[in-house]
mmCIF file of the C-alpha atoms, coordinates in Angstrom:
data_MODEL
# 
_entry.id   MODEL 
# 
loop_
_atom_site.group_PDB 
_atom_site.id 
_atom_site.type_symbol 
_atom_site.label_atom_id 
_atom_site.label_alt_id 
_atom_site.label_comp_id 
_atom_site.label_asym_id 
_atom_site.label_entity_id 
_atom_site.label_seq_id 
_atom_site.pdbx_PDB_ins_code 
_atom_site.Cartn_x 
_atom_site.Cartn_y 
_atom_site.Cartn_z 
_atom_site.occupancy 
_atom_site.B_iso_or_equiv 
_atom_site.pdbx_formal_charge 
_atom_site.auth_seq_id 
_atom_site.auth_comp_id 
_atom_site.auth_asym_id 
_atom_site.auth_atom_id 
_atom_site.pdbx_PDB_model_num 
ATOM 1  C CA . UNK A 1 1  ? -8.565  -12.522 -9.231  1.00 0.00 ? 1  UNK A CA 1 
ATOM 2  C CA . UNK A 1 2  ? -7.096  -9.073  -8.552  1.00 0.00 ? 2  UNK A CA 1 
ATOM 3  C CA . UNK A 1 3  ? -3.424  -8.168  -8.461  1.00 0.00 ? 3  UNK A CA 1 
ATOM 4  C CA . UNK A 1 4  ? -2.497  -5.544  -5.898  1.00 0.00 ? 4  UNK A CA 1 
ATOM 5  C CA . UNK A 1 5  ? 0.930   -3.921  -6.019  1.00 0.00 ? 5  UNK A CA 1 
ATOM 6  C CA . UNK A 1 6  ? 2.499   -2.442  -2.862  1.00 0.00 ? 6  UNK A CA 1 
ATOM 7  C CA . UNK A 1 7  ? 2.467   1.360   -2.699  1.00 0.00 ? 7  UNK A CA 1 
ATOM 8  C CA . UNK A 1 8  ? 4.200   3.763   -0.314  1.00 0.00 ? 8  UNK A CA 1 
ATOM 9  C CA . UNK A 1 9  ? 2.174   6.103   1.892   1.00 0.00 ? 9  UNK A CA 1 
ATOM 10 C CA . UNK A 1 10 ? 3.359   9.622   1.049   1.00 0.00 ? 10 UNK A CA 1 
ATOM 11 C CA . UNK A 1 11 ? 1.139   11.748  3.279   1.00 0.00 ? 11 UNK A CA 1 
ATOM 12 C CA . UNK A 1 12 ? -1.569  11.284  5.909   1.00 0.00 ? 12 UNK A CA 1 
ATOM 13 C CA . UNK A 1 13 ? -4.371  13.787  6.516   1.00 0.00 ? 13 UNK A CA 1 
ATOM 14 C CA . UNK A 1 14 ? -6.890  12.746  9.134   1.00 0.00 ? 14 UNK A CA 1 
ATOM 15 C CA . UNK A 1 15 ? -8.357  9.408   8.079   1.00 0.00 ? 15 UNK A CA 1 
ATOM 16 C CA . UNK A 1 16 ? -7.079  9.582   4.492   1.00 0.00 ? 16 UNK A CA 1 
ATOM 17 C CA . UNK A 1 17 ? -3.661  8.742   3.103   1.00 0.00 ? 17 UNK A CA 1 
ATOM 18 C CA . UNK A 1 18 ? -2.028  9.744   -0.162  1.00 0.00 ? 18 UNK A CA 1 
ATOM 19 C CA . UNK A 1 19 ? -0.243  6.907   -1.942  1.00 0.00 ? 19 UNK A CA 1 
ATOM 20 C CA . UNK A 1 20 ? 2.736   7.288   -4.267  1.00 0.00 ? 20 UNK A CA 1 
ATOM 21 C CA . UNK A 1 21 ? 0.448   6.650   -7.251  1.00 0.00 ? 21 UNK A CA 1 
ATOM 22 C CA . UNK A 1 22 ? -1.616  9.751   -6.412  1.00 0.00 ? 22 UNK A CA 1 
ATOM 23 C CA . UNK A 1 23 ? -4.654  7.988   -4.935  1.00 0.00 ? 23 UNK A CA 1 
ATOM 24 C CA . UNK A 1 24 ? -6.248  9.082   -1.684  1.00 0.00 ? 24 UNK A CA 1 
ATOM 25 C CA . UNK A 1 25 ? -7.311  6.029   0.304   1.00 0.00 ? 25 UNK A CA 1 
ATOM 26 C CA . UNK A 1 26 ? -8.920  5.115   3.612   1.00 0.00 ? 26 UNK A CA 1 
ATOM 27 C CA . UNK A 1 27 ? -7.430  2.467   5.881   1.00 0.00 ? 27 UNK A CA 1 
ATOM 28 C CA . UNK A 1 28 ? -9.130  -0.717  7.019   1.00 0.00 ? 28 UNK A CA 1 
ATOM 29 C CA . UNK A 1 29 ? -6.002  -1.672  9.003   1.00 0.00 ? 29 UNK A CA 1 
ATOM 30 C CA . UNK A 1 30 ? -5.630  1.180   11.482  1.00 0.00 ? 30 UNK A CA 1 
ATOM 31 C CA . UNK A 1 31 ? -3.522  4.331   11.427  1.00 0.00 ? 31 UNK A CA 1 
ATOM 32 C CA . UNK A 1 32 ? -1.009  4.754   8.642   1.00 0.00 ? 32 UNK A CA 1 
ATOM 33 C CA . UNK A 1 33 ? 2.299   6.621   8.659   1.00 0.00 ? 33 UNK A CA 1 
ATOM 34 C CA . UNK A 1 34 ? 4.233   8.177   5.781   1.00 0.00 ? 34 UNK A CA 1 
ATOM 35 C CA . UNK A 1 35 ? 6.784   5.708   4.430   1.00 0.00 ? 35 UNK A CA 1 
ATOM 36 C CA . UNK A 1 36 ? 4.751   2.582   5.188   1.00 0.00 ? 36 UNK A CA 1 
ATOM 37 C CA . UNK A 1 37 ? 4.061   0.175   2.344   1.00 0.00 ? 37 UNK A CA 1 
ATOM 38 C CA . UNK A 1 38 ? 0.469   -0.948  1.833   1.00 0.00 ? 38 UNK A CA 1 
ATOM 39 C CA . UNK A 1 39 ? -1.829  -2.918  -0.448  1.00 0.00 ? 39 UNK A CA 1 
ATOM 40 C CA . UNK A 1 40 ? -4.955  -1.047  -1.537  1.00 0.00 ? 40 UNK A CA 1 
ATOM 41 C CA . UNK A 1 41 ? -8.029  -2.042  -3.515  1.00 0.00 ? 41 UNK A CA 1 
ATOM 42 C CA . UNK A 1 42 ? -10.979 0.161   -4.396  1.00 0.00 ? 42 UNK A CA 1 
ATOM 43 C CA . UNK A 1 43 ? -9.327  3.077   -2.537  1.00 0.00 ? 43 UNK A CA 1 
ATOM 44 C CA . UNK A 1 44 ? -9.165  1.100   0.704   1.00 0.00 ? 44 UNK A CA 1 
ATOM 45 C CA . UNK A 1 45 ? -5.950  -0.062  2.366   1.00 0.00 ? 45 UNK A CA 1 
ATOM 46 C CA . UNK A 1 46 ? -6.413  -3.761  3.040   1.00 0.00 ? 46 UNK A CA 1 
ATOM 47 C CA . UNK A 1 47 ? -2.951  -4.665  4.351   1.00 0.00 ? 47 UNK A CA 1 
ATOM 48 C CA . UNK A 1 48 ? 0.307   -3.156  5.614   1.00 0.00 ? 48 UNK A CA 1 
ATOM 49 C CA . UNK A 1 49 ? 3.303   -4.831  3.981   1.00 0.00 ? 49 UNK A CA 1 
ATOM 50 C CA . UNK A 1 50 ? 6.720   -5.226  5.657   1.00 0.00 ? 50 UNK A CA 1 
ATOM 51 C CA . UNK A 1 51 ? 9.601   -3.986  3.477   1.00 0.00 ? 51 UNK A CA 1 
ATOM 52 C CA . UNK A 1 52 ? 11.109  -7.496  3.264   1.00 0.00 ? 52 UNK A CA 1 
ATOM 53 C CA . UNK A 1 53 ? 7.858   -8.839  1.834   1.00 0.00 ? 53 UNK A CA 1 
ATOM 54 C CA . UNK A 1 54 ? 7.728   -6.015  -0.735  1.00 0.00 ? 54 UNK A CA 1 
ATOM 55 C CA . UNK A 1 55 ? 11.077  -7.211  -2.088  1.00 0.00 ? 55 UNK A CA 1 
ATOM 56 C CA . UNK A 1 56 ? 9.833   -10.788 -2.267  1.00 0.00 ? 56 UNK A CA 1 
ATOM 57 C CA . UNK A 1 57 ? 6.696   -9.667  -4.103  1.00 0.00 ? 57 UNK A CA 1 
ATOM 58 C CA . UNK A 1 58 ? 8.747   -7.713  -6.666  1.00 0.00 ? 58 UNK A CA 1 
ATOM 59 C CA . UNK A 1 59 ? 10.980  -10.735 -7.300  1.00 0.00 ? 59 UNK A CA 1 
ATOM 60 C CA . UNK A 1 60 ? 7.942   -12.942 -7.842  1.00 0.00 ? 60 UNK A CA 1 
ATOM 61 C CA . UNK A 1 61 ? 6.405   -10.478 -10.299 1.00 0.00 ? 61 UNK A CA 1 
ATOM 62 C CA . UNK A 1 62 ? 9.651   -10.201 -12.266 1.00 0.00 ? 62 UNK A CA 1 
ATOM 63 C CA . UNK A 1 63 ? 9.901   -14.001 -12.539 1.00 0.00 ? 63 UNK A CA 1 
ATOM 64 C CA . UNK A 1 64 ? 6.445   -14.246 -14.121 1.00 0.00 ? 64 UNK A CA 1 
# 
């Protein structure tokens, strides 16, 4: 099982996006915008994450 942590999109150039962790990724979920939160695996965005859900995910991780 893989754990994926939400990351903020910092910059978008064409079909690639720069995440806050410094990785350039491609999206499997359509166009991305700076400021959006996403889940990425193997340099591919697999899901956009609403801000409310990001908070819930952080709480869950801190409880573990």
